[in-house]
Every structure is written in C-alpha cells, then in structure tokens.
C-alpha positions as CSV (number, residue, x, y, z in Angstrom):
1,M,18.3,-13.2,-6.2
2,E,15.0,-14.3,-7.5
3,V,13.1,-13.7,-4.3
4,K,14.1,-10.0,-4.3
5,A,13.2,-9.7,-8.0
6,L,9.8,-11.2,-7.3
7,A,9.2,-8.8,-4.4
8,C,9.8,-5.8,-6.7
9,E,7.3,-7.1,-9.3
10,L,3.7,-6.0,-9.4
11,P,1.6,-9.1,-8.6
12,S,-0.6,-8.4,-11.7
13,K,2.3,-9.2,-14.0
14,L,2.4,-12.7,-12.5
15,D,-1.4,-13.1,-12.7
16,V,-1.7,-12.8,-9.0
17,P,-4.9,-10.9,-8.0
18,L,-3.3,-8.6,-5.5
19,S,-2.2,-5.0,-5.6
20,R,1.0,-5.6,-3.5
21,F,2.8,-8.7,-2.3
22,S,2.9,-9.4,1.5
23,G,5.7,-11.4,3.0
24,E,3.5,-14.5,3.2
25,E,2.4,-14.1,-0.4
26,I,6.0,-13.9,-1.5
27,K,6.8,-17.1,0.5
28,R,3.9,-18.9,-1.0
29,H,4.7,-17.9,-4.6
30,V,8.5,-18.8,-4.4
31,M,7.6,-22.2,-3.0
32,E,4.9,-22.9,-5.5
33,S,7.1,-21.7,-8.4
34,G,10.0,-23.9,-7.3
35,I,12.4,-21.1,-6.6
36,V,13.0,-22.7,-3.2
37,A,11.7,-26.0,-1.7
38,N,11.0,-24.5,1.7
39,I,11.6,-21.1,3.3
40,S,10.3,-19.2,6.3
41,G,8.6,-15.8,6.1
42,T,11.2,-14.5,8.5
43,T,14.0,-15.4,6.1
44,I,12.3,-13.6,3.3
45,W,11.7,-10.6,5.5
46,R,15.4,-10.5,6.5
47,W,16.5,-10.7,2.9
48,L,14.2,-7.9,1.8
49,H,14.9,-5.8,4.9
50,A,18.7,-6.0,4.2
51,D,18.1,-4.1,1.0
52,A,15.2,-1.9,2.3
53,I,12.7,-3.6,0.0
54,K,9.2,-3.3,1.4
55,P,6.7,-4.4,-1.3
56,W,3.8,-4.2,1.3
57,Q,4.5,-0.5,1.9
58,Y,4.0,2.1,-0.6
59,R,2.9,5.7,-0.8
60,S,0.3,6.9,-3.1
61,W,-1.4,10.3,-3.4
62,I,-5.0,10.7,-4.6
63,F,-5.8,14.0,-6.1
64,P,-9.4,14.7,-6.6
65,R,-10.2,15.2,-10.3
66,D,-13.9,16.1,-9.9
67,P,-14.2,19.9,-10.4
68,E,-17.1,19.8,-7.8
69,F,-15.1,17.9,-5.2
70,T,-14.8,20.8,-2.8
71,S,-18.6,21.5,-2.7
72,K,-19.3,17.7,-2.4
73,A,-16.8,17.2,0.4
74,G,-18.2,20.3,2.1
75,L,-21.6,18.7,2.3
76,I,-20.1,15.6,4.1
77,L,-17.9,17.7,6.4
78,D,-20.9,19.8,7.3
79,L,-22.7,16.6,8.4
80,Y,-19.8,15.7,10.7
81,R,-19.7,19.3,12.1
82,R,-23.5,19.1,12.9
83,N,-23.0,15.9,14.8
84,G,-20.2,17.3,16.9
85,W,-17.2,15.9,15.0
86,E,-14.2,18.2,14.7
87,Y,-12.1,18.2,11.6
88,L,-9.4,20.3,10.0
89,T,-9.6,21.7,6.6
90,P,-6.4,21.3,4.4
91,I,-5.4,24.8,5.2
92,E,-5.6,24.1,9.0
93,L,-3.6,20.9,8.9
94,P,-0.2,21.0,10.5
95,N,2.7,21.0,8.0
96,A,0.2,21.5,5.1
97,A,1.8,22.9,2.0
C-alpha cells in the first residue's frame, strides 16, 4: 500500500521540509501526488494504526559530545538551584542505568 510506504519514508527524501510526517501531512501528500483522490485523516490513521506505524513518534537519544559538558551543565543547574528549583542529577533519577 503506497500510503504505508510513504509513512515510512523520511520526508527529506521526497523534498518535504519536515523531520517527520504527521497524519495530516501524509493526507495532503497522498492527495497531491494522486495516490488517492480524497481520503480522511482518520482513514490514514486507521491504516497505519493497524500495522503499528507511527511516523510522528520516534525515539532519539542525544549524547553530549562536548568534553566540557558536565562543567557547563553544572553552571546552569547551579543557577536553577540558587533560584529554588529542584532537579535530579542523572545518578539520582529513578531507573537510571
């Protein structure tokens, strides 16, 4: 099914300036490209949901690459602490590995 294939593509491969497709963006793209003449966002959601395809949801992890990250972050966290904000360090976070 072309709609599901489109949902799995990165928008940049189709010259669409988005990082991920939303349901409405998929709807707009399939109608503009002539895959379907008319379709509802709900129908697209049902098709994608049936196969657990969720292009608008993704997980990414950002790992700091700056060797001075800890000291820089400490300066910012210190500002929060001085203003009464509570925060947890990574070691104190629940379920931290």
